N, C-alpha and C positions, 0 to 999 in steps of 0.2 A: 504494500500500500504506500502511496506517495507521501502521506502525512508522517510516516515513520522517520523520514529523513529530514523533515522540516524542523529547524531550530526554534523559530519564533514565527508568530502570525501577526501581521500589522494591518490594521484597517485605516486607510487614509481618511482623515477627519472631515474632508470637504467633498462636495460633489465634483465629479469629473466629467468633462465633455467626452463622450464615448466615441467621438471621431478621432481621438488620439490613438495613435498606433504604439507599438512597443517602445520606440525611441522617446516619444512624449511621456510615457509612463516612467521610463527610466530617469528622465529629467526630474520628474516629481519626487521620485524616490531619493535621488541624490541631493537635490536642492532643498526640498521642503522637509523631508524626513531625516536628512543627514545620515542616510544609511547606504551600505554597499549593495547594489542590486544583485551581485554575484555571490552573496554571502550564504545562500541556501535558505534564506528566510522567505516567507510567503507574504506577498503584499496584495491586499484586496482593495479595489476601488468600486464606488457605486455611482450610478447616474442620478440625475436630479429627481426623477420619479421614485427612486429607491426600489425599483422592481428588477434591476439588472445589476450584475456584478462582473467585473473583470478581475482575473486573478493572474498575478505575475510571479513566477518562480523561475529563477535563473541559477545555473550552476557554473562554477569555474573549476576546472580540473587542475589540481596541484601536482598530478602525476607527471613526472618528467621522463 
């Protein structure tokens, strides 16, 4: 199950324009939440109507 590998789950506190793609969500994670998007943490965003969610989970491999 994917949640076994998730360190923390973050809910973005404000509504998000759902036209944003992955790069736009990464900007919010870095600038507004001051978090590393490749940390293995789960980031959840909601739309204005609060009836849809976007979930962002990125991994970076430290294996060399």
